[in-house]
A tleap script that builds the chain and sets N, CA, C and O, in Angstrom:
source leaprc.protein.ff14SB
mol = sequence {
  NMET ALA GLN GLY THR PHE LYS VAL ASN PHE
  ASP GLY SER LEU LEU ILE LEU HIE PRO ASP
  ASP VAL PRO GLY THR ALA LEU HIE SER ASP
  ALA ARG ARG LEU ASN GLY CYS CYS GLY LEU
  ALA GLY GLN ASP GLY PRO ASN LEU VAL CYS
  SER GLY CYS GLY LEU GLU VAL ALA THR LYS
  GLU SER ASP CYS TRP THR ASP ASN LEU VAL
  ALA LEU ALA ALA PRO ALA VAL ARG GLU ASP
  SER GLN PRO CLYS
}
set mol.1.N position { 10.172 -2.561 5.412 }
set mol.1.CA position { 10.281 -3.751 4.663 }
set mol.1.C position { 11.554 -3.512 3.607 }
set mol.1.O position { 11.743 -2.462 2.994 }
set mol.2.N position { 12.277 -4.552 3.534 }
set mol.2.CA position { 13.344 -4.565 2.536 }
set mol.2.C position { 12.669 -4.706 1.046 }
set mol.2.O position { 11.726 -5.471 0.839 }
set mol.3.N position { 13.197 -3.966 0.139 }
set mol.3.CA position { 12.737 -4.086 -1.216 }
set mol.3.C position { 12.842 -5.586 -1.615 }
set mol.3.O position { 13.792 -6.268 -1.230 }
set mol.4.N position { 11.814 -6.104 -2.422 }
set mol.4.CA position { 11.789 -7.479 -2.844 }
set mol.4.C position { 11.312 -8.559 -1.829 }
set mol.4.O position { 11.303 -9.756 -2.116 }
set mol.5.N position { 10.933 -8.083 -0.676 }
set mol.5.CA position { 10.505 -9.042 0.322 }
set mol.5.C position { 9.017 -8.674 0.768 }
set mol.5.O position { 8.544 -7.553 0.578 }
set mol.6.N position { 8.369 -9.649 1.339 }
set mol.6.CA position { 7.056 -9.388 1.941 }
set mol.6.C position { 6.783 -10.105 3.167 }
set mol.6.O position { 7.508 -11.048 3.484 }
set mol.7.N position { 5.796 -9.744 3.896 }
set mol.7.CA position { 5.331 -10.555 5.013 }
set mol.7.C position { 3.809 -10.460 5.069 }
set mol.7.O position { 3.197 -9.509 4.584 }
set mol.8.N position { 3.221 -11.504 5.691 }
set mol.8.CA position { 1.702 -11.572 5.815 }
set mol.8.C position { 1.464 -11.290 7.271 }
set mol.8.O position { 2.129 -11.860 8.135 }
set mol.9.N position { 0.500 -10.396 7.562 }
set mol.9.CA position { 0.240 -10.005 8.976 }
set mol.9.C position { -0.398 -11.173 9.730 }
set mol.9.O position { -0.688 -12.211 9.134 }
set mol.10.N position { -0.614 -11.011 11.015 }
set mol.10.CA position { -0.984 -12.062 11.897 }
set mol.10.C position { -2.253 -12.819 11.429 }
set mol.10.O position { -2.322 -14.035 11.611 }
set mol.11.N position { -3.218 -12.163 10.854 }
set mol.11.CA position { -4.464 -12.818 10.471 }
set mol.11.C position { -4.633 -12.958 8.960 }
set mol.11.O position { -5.739 -13.186 8.470 }
set mol.12.N position { -3.579 -12.826 8.260 }
set mol.12.CA position { -3.595 -13.023 6.789 }
set mol.12.C position { -4.380 -12.073 5.977 }
set mol.12.O position { -4.643 -12.339 4.804 }
set mol.13.N position { -4.801 -10.890 6.587 }
set mol.13.CA position { -5.664 -9.931 5.811 }
set mol.13.C position { -4.807 -8.902 4.995 }
set mol.13.O position { -5.280 -8.232 4.077 }
set mol.14.N position { -3.526 -8.838 5.405 }
set mol.14.CA position { -2.694 -7.765 4.783 }
set mol.14.C position { -1.373 -8.422 4.326 }
set mol.14.O position { -0.875 -9.316 5.011 }
set mol.15.N position { -0.812 -8.009 3.215 }
set mol.15.CA position { 0.483 -8.348 2.616 }
set mol.15.C position { 1.357 -7.155 2.787 }
set mol.15.O position { 1.102 -6.119 2.173 }
set mol.16.N position { 2.422 -7.255 3.628 }
set mol.16.CA position { 3.230 -6.063 3.847 }
set mol.16.C position { 4.391 -6.040 2.876 }
set mol.16.O position { 5.118 -7.032 2.825 }
set mol.17.N position { 4.633 -4.976 2.089 }
set mol.17.CA position { 5.669 -4.881 1.071 }
set mol.17.C position { 6.459 -3.583 1.190 }
set mol.17.O position { 6.052 -2.622 1.843 }
set mol.18.N position { 7.578 -3.607 0.542 }
set mol.18.CA position { 8.285 -2.256 0.326 }
set mol.18.C position { 7.466 -1.295 -0.596 }
set mol.18.O position { 6.823 -1.809 -1.511 }
set mol.19.N position { 7.442 -0.109 -0.448 }
set mol.19.CA position { 6.714 0.877 -1.244 }
set mol.19.C position { 7.122 0.837 -2.685 }
set mol.19.O position { 6.276 1.105 -3.539 }
set mol.20.N position { 8.281 0.541 -3.010 }
set mol.20.CA position { 8.709 0.449 -4.469 }
set mol.20.C position { 8.297 -0.894 -5.094 }
set mol.20.O position { 8.585 -1.118 -6.269 }
set mol.21.N position { 7.636 -1.792 -4.354 }
set mol.21.CA position { 7.287 -3.022 -4.829 }
set mol.21.C position { 5.731 -3.136 -5.123 }
set mol.21.O position { 5.148 -4.220 -5.075 }
set mol.22.N position { 5.141 -2.014 -5.411 }
set mol.22.CA position { 3.681 -1.968 -5.674 }
set mol.22.C position { 3.384 -1.197 -6.930 }
set mol.22.O position { 2.642 -0.215 -6.899 }
set mol.23.N position { 3.941 -1.619 -8.017 }
set mol.23.CA position { 3.551 -0.906 -9.277 }
set mol.23.C position { 2.085 -1.006 -9.640 }
set mol.23.O position { 1.444 -1.993 -9.277 }
set mol.24.N position { 1.557 -0.090 -10.298 }
set mol.24.CA position { 0.148 -0.166 -10.674 }
set mol.24.C position { -0.806 0.495 -9.632 }
set mol.24.O position { -2.029 0.357 -9.623 }
set mol.25.N position { -0.088 1.217 -8.776 }
set mol.25.CA position { -1.008 1.846 -7.622 }
set mol.25.C position { -0.845 3.346 -7.869 }
set mol.25.O position { 0.088 3.770 -8.551 }
set mol.26.N position { -1.744 4.133 -7.318 }
set mol.26.CA position { -1.726 5.549 -7.256 }
set mol.26.C position { -2.236 6.166 -6.039 }
set mol.26.O position { -2.960 5.500 -5.299 }
set mol.27.N position { -1.943 7.327 -5.766 }
set mol.27.CA position { -2.496 7.906 -4.473 }
set mol.27.C position { -4.031 8.173 -4.569 }
set mol.27.O position { -4.580 8.537 -5.609 }
set mol.28.N position { -4.593 7.982 -3.526 }
set mol.28.CA position { -6.059 8.183 -3.348 }
set mol.28.C position { -6.515 9.613 -3.746 }
set mol.28.O position { -5.803 10.590 -3.516 }
set mol.29.N position { -7.659 9.696 -4.317 }
set mol.29.CA position { -8.137 11.063 -4.761 }
set mol.29.C position { -8.643 11.879 -3.542 }
set mol.29.O position { -8.731 13.104 -3.623 }
set mol.30.N position { -8.951 11.255 -2.494 }
set mol.30.CA position { -9.413 11.948 -1.256 }
set mol.30.C position { -8.193 12.461 -0.438 }
set mol.30.O position { -7.440 11.691 0.158 }
set mol.31.N position { -8.060 13.709 -0.449 }
set mol.31.CA position { -6.901 14.330 0.260 }
set mol.31.C position { -6.868 13.932 1.718 }
set mol.31.O position { -5.799 13.832 2.319 }
set mol.32.N position { -8.044 13.704 2.290 }
set mol.32.CA position { -8.103 13.388 3.829 }
set mol.32.C position { -7.435 12.085 4.101 }
set mol.32.O position { -7.150 11.780 5.259 }
set mol.33.N position { -7.152 11.247 3.027 }
set mol.33.CA position { -6.477 10.005 3.256 }
set mol.33.C position { -4.938 10.146 3.103 }
set mol.33.O position { -4.172 9.194 3.258 }
set mol.34.N position { -4.582 11.281 2.820 }
set mol.34.CA position { -3.127 11.544 2.558 }
set mol.34.C position { -2.397 12.406 3.609 }
set mol.34.O position { -1.544 13.238 3.300 }
set mol.35.N position { -2.786 12.156 4.850 }
set mol.35.CA position { -2.181 13.113 5.931 }
set mol.35.C position { -0.842 12.488 6.328 }
set mol.35.O position { -0.571 11.294 6.197 }
set mol.36.N position { 0.027 13.502 6.866 }
set mol.36.CA position { 1.300 13.155 7.367 }
set mol.36.C position { 2.087 14.429 7.303 }
set mol.36.O position { 1.662 15.402 6.680 }
set mol.37.N position { 3.227 14.433 7.937 }
set mol.37.CA position { 4.020 15.733 7.987 }
set mol.37.C position { 5.134 15.710 6.861 }
set mol.37.O position { 5.392 16.720 6.205 }
set mol.38.N position { 5.743 14.571 6.685 }
set mol.38.CA position { 6.731 14.536 5.635 }
set mol.38.C position { 6.604 13.317 4.692 }
set mol.38.O position { 7.496 13.038 3.890 }
set mol.39.N position { 5.520 12.636 4.808 }
set mol.39.CA position { 5.120 11.446 4.107 }
set mol.39.C position { 3.752 11.045 4.416 }
set mol.39.O position { 2.997 11.896 4.885 }
set mol.40.N position { 3.347 9.879 4.217 }
set mol.40.CA position { 1.992 9.369 4.515 }
set mol.40.C position { 2.017 8.681 5.786 }
set mol.40.O position { 2.825 7.773 5.980 }
set mol.41.N position { 1.064 9.106 6.797 }
set mol.41.CA position { 0.958 8.561 8.040 }
set mol.41.C position { 0.268 7.201 7.942 }
set mol.41.O position { 0.603 6.290 8.700 }
set mol.42.N position { -0.697 7.044 7.015 }
set mol.42.CA position { -1.390 5.825 6.937 }
set mol.42.C position { -2.461 5.497 7.922 }
set mol.42.O position { -2.910 4.355 8.021 }
set mol.43.N position { -2.884 6.529 8.673 }
set mol.43.CA position { -3.813 6.396 9.768 }
set mol.43.C position { -5.259 6.702 9.397 }
set mol.43.O position { -6.171 6.582 10.215 }
set mol.44.N position { -5.446 7.112 8.107 }
set mol.44.CA position { -6.869 7.590 7.675 }
set mol.44.C position { -7.529 6.706 6.722 }
set mol.44.O position { -8.380 7.160 5.958 }
set mol.45.N position { -7.192 5.459 6.712 }
set mol.45.CA position { -7.827 4.536 5.764 }
set mol.45.C position { -6.905 4.297 4.497 }
set mol.45.O position { -5.857 4.921 4.332 }
set mol.46.N position { -7.374 3.362 3.633 }
set mol.46.CA position { -6.525 3.141 2.528 }
set mol.46.C position { -6.155 4.400 1.833 }
set mol.46.O position { -7.012 5.275 1.705 }
set mol.47.N position { -4.912 4.572 1.358 }
set mol.47.CA position { -4.501 5.748 0.622 }
set mol.47.C position { -3.870 5.406 -0.757 }
set mol.47.O position { -3.361 6.294 -1.440 }
set mol.48.N position { -3.906 4.154 -1.145 }
set mol.48.CA position { -3.436 3.844 -2.460 }
set mol.48.C position { -4.606 3.053 -3.259 }
set mol.48.O position { -5.264 2.181 -2.692 }
set mol.49.N position { -4.790 3.365 -4.424 }
set mol.49.CA position { -5.735 2.771 -5.227 }
set mol.49.C position { -5.153 2.069 -6.538 }
set mol.49.O position { -4.071 2.449 -6.986 }
set mol.50.N position { -5.816 1.126 -7.103 }
set mol.50.CA position { -5.395 0.550 -8.352 }
set mol.50.C position { -5.422 1.636 -9.446 }
set mol.50.O position { -6.461 2.256 -9.670 }
set mol.51.N position { -4.327 1.860 -10.103 }
set mol.51.CA position { -4.208 2.920 -11.085 }
set mol.51.C position { -5.055 2.660 -12.340 }
set mol.51.O position { -5.288 3.554 -13.154 }
set mol.52.N position { -5.509 1.394 -12.467 }
set mol.52.CA position { -6.340 0.943 -13.526 }
set mol.52.C position { -7.858 1.068 -13.341 }
set mol.52.O position { -8.602 1.476 -14.233 }
set mol.53.N position { -8.266 0.691 -12.123 }
set mol.53.CA position { -9.721 0.647 -11.947 }
set mol.53.C position { -10.182 1.640 -10.675 }
set mol.53.O position { -11.369 1.880 -10.456 }
set mol.54.N position { -9.227 2.117 -9.967 }
set mol.54.CA position { -9.561 3.064 -8.848 }
set mol.54.C position { -9.915 2.301 -7.567 }
set mol.54.O position { -10.177 2.985 -6.578 }
set mol.55.N position { -9.952 1.006 -7.469 }
set mol.55.CA position { -10.219 0.292 -6.273 }
set mol.55.C position { -9.209 0.507 -5.201 }
set mol.55.O position { -8.005 0.433 -5.449 }
set mol.56.N position { -9.685 0.779 -3.981 }
set mol.56.CA position { -8.847 0.974 -2.904 }
set mol.56.C position { -8.146 -0.279 -2.545 }
set mol.56.O position { -8.831 -1.206 -2.112 }
set mol.57.N position { -6.779 -0.435 -2.679 }
set mol.57.CA position { -6.013 -1.545 -2.513 }
set mol.57.C position { -5.004 -1.648 -1.406 }
set mol.57.O position { -4.570 -2.739 -1.036 }
set mol.58.N position { -4.631 -0.497 -0.877 }
set mol.58.CA position { -3.455 -0.577 0.123 }
set mol.58.C position { -3.414 0.722 0.983 }
set mol.58.O position { -3.997 1.749 0.637 }
set mol.59.N position { -2.716 0.613 2.079 }
set mol.59.CA position { -2.262 1.779 2.905 }
set mol.59.C position { -0.802 1.910 2.880 }
set mol.59.O position { -0.122 0.962 3.271 }
set mol.60.N position { -0.234 3.021 2.448 }
set mol.60.CA position { 1.211 3.294 2.507 }
set mol.60.C position { 1.507 4.100 3.731 }
set mol.60.O position { 0.815 5.058 4.076 }
set mol.61.N position { 2.637 3.646 4.419 }
set mol.61.CA position { 3.094 4.388 5.553 }
set mol.61.C position { 4.603 4.856 5.163 }
set mol.61.O position { 5.490 4.035 4.932 }
set mol.62.N position { 4.783 6.151 5.118 }
set mol.62.CA position { 6.093 6.622 4.717 }
set mol.62.C position { 6.442 7.985 5.494 }
set mol.62.O position { 7.307 8.753 5.073 }
set mol.63.N position { 5.754 8.206 6.575 }
set mol.63.CA position { 5.979 9.347 7.383 }
set mol.63.C position { 7.327 9.185 8.171 }
set mol.63.O position { 7.902 8.097 8.194 }
set mol.64.N position { 7.807 10.265 8.801 }
set mol.64.CA position { 9.055 10.219 9.541 }
set mol.64.C position { 8.815 9.368 10.821 }
set mol.64.O position { 9.817 8.838 11.303 }
set mol.65.N position { 7.718 9.185 11.383 }
set mol.65.CA position { 7.472 8.388 12.522 }
set mol.65.C position { 6.935 7.039 12.343 }
set mol.65.O position { 6.650 6.353 13.324 }
set mol.66.N position { 6.781 6.615 11.129 }
set mol.66.CA position { 6.230 5.416 10.775 }
set mol.66.C position { 7.211 4.453 10.131 }
set mol.66.O position { 8.258 4.906 9.671 }
set mol.67.N position { 6.949 3.180 10.069 }
set mol.67.CA position { 7.782 2.324 9.172 }
set mol.67.C position { 7.564 2.644 7.757 }
set mol.67.O position { 6.522 3.225 7.453 }
set mol.68.N position { 8.475 2.314 6.802 }
set mol.68.CA position { 8.337 2.554 5.418 }
set mol.68.C position { 7.833 1.263 4.783 }
set mol.68.O position { 8.584 0.313 4.560 }
set mol.69.N position { 6.392 1.270 4.470 }
set mol.69.CA position { 5.831 0.058 3.957 }
set mol.69.C position { 4.533 0.346 3.270 }
set mol.69.O position { 3.964 1.436 3.332 }
set mol.70.N position { 4.092 -0.715 2.602 }
set mol.70.CA position { 2.765 -0.633 1.985 }
set mol.70.C position { 2.074 -1.905 2.551 }
set mol.70.O position { 2.668 -2.981 2.487 }
set mol.71.N position { 0.897 -1.819 3.077 }
set mol.71.CA position { -0.033 -2.905 3.513 }
set mol.71.C position { -1.074 -3.042 2.492 }
set mol.71.O position { -2.011 -2.245 2.457 }
set mol.72.N position { -0.961 -4.007 1.660 }
set mol.72.CA position { -1.950 -4.429 0.621 }
set mol.72.C position { -3.035 -5.137 1.292 }
set mol.72.O position { -2.783 -6.036 2.094 }
set mol.73.N position { -4.261 -4.772 1.004 }
set mol.73.CA position { -5.529 -5.635 1.378 }
set mol.73.C position { -5.449 -6.901 0.632 }
set mol.73.O position { -5.574 -6.866 -0.592 }
set mol.74.N position { -5.245 -8.066 1.271 }
set mol.74.CA position { -5.161 -9.334 0.586 }
set mol.74.C position { -6.350 -9.601 -0.304 }
set mol.74.O position { -6.137 -10.150 -1.385 }
set mol.75.N position { -7.597 -9.265 0.044 }
set mol.75.CA position { -8.686 -9.552 -0.907 }
set mol.75.C position { -8.627 -8.775 -2.226 }
set mol.75.O position { -9.256 -9.134 -3.221 }
set mol.76.N position { -7.812 -7.655 -2.182 }
set mol.76.CA position { -7.758 -6.873 -3.439 }
set mol.76.C position { -6.533 -7.294 -4.362 }
set mol.76.O position { -6.305 -6.695 -5.412 }
set mol.77.N position { -5.790 -8.310 -3.934 }
set mol.77.CA position { -4.661 -8.803 -4.700 }
set mol.77.C position { -5.002 -10.023 -5.435 }
set mol.77.O position { -5.736 -10.914 -5.009 }
set mol.78.N position { -4.411 -9.996 -6.573 }
set mol.78.CA position { -4.473 -11.270 -7.503 }
set mol.78.C position { -3.159 -11.503 -7.992 }
set mol.78.O position { -2.423 -10.534 -8.182 }
set mol.79.N position { -2.738 -12.746 -8.237 }
set mol.79.CA position { -1.448 -13.094 -8.797 }
set mol.79.C position { -1.548 -12.849 -10.441 }
set mol.79.O position { -2.507 -13.246 -11.104 }
set mol.80.N position { -0.534 -12.212 -10.936 }
set mol.80.CA position { -0.492 -12.013 -12.391 }
set mol.80.C position { 0.685 -12.819 -12.856 }
set mol.80.O position { 1.804 -12.342 -12.664 }
set mol.81.N position { 0.572 -13.919 -13.411 }
set mol.81.CA position { 1.600 -14.800 -13.934 }
set mol.81.C position { 2.136 -14.342 -15.263 }
set mol.81.O position { 3.057 -14.970 -15.787 }
set mol.82.N position { 1.619 -13.300 -15.828 }
set mol.82.CA position { 2.039 -12.813 -17.088 }
set mol.82.C position { 3.241 -11.875 -16.914 }
set mol.82.O position { 3.109 -10.862 -16.227 }
set mol.83.N position { 4.389 -12.164 -17.498 }
set mol.83.CA position { 5.566 -11.202 -17.364 }
set mol.83.C position { 5.215 -9.967 -18.086 }
set mol.83.O position { 4.509 -9.996 -19.095 }
set mol.84.N position { 5.714 -8.842 -17.568 }
set mol.84.CA position { 5.420 -7.498 -18.111 }
set mol.84.C position { 6.685 -7.078 -18.820 }
set mol.84.O position { 6.745 -5.984 -19.381 }
savepdb mol mol.pdb
quit
């Protein structure tokens, strides 16, 4: 994904973004979710959590054989209209 852009998957359950466009997330504490050879494969369940509350919110793919993207779980996303 190009930075600053997003797409919605075919059934509306995922919002696909560039990895640099998801501030407020952190890597999952379960190391089994962080597999990959030179990045995150994204094949073992959500691997990003909300850095504030710890809720699983997304799966990041950044391995050499995957696309470079973050798939946010749409139900875990809310619009924040307050500028930071």
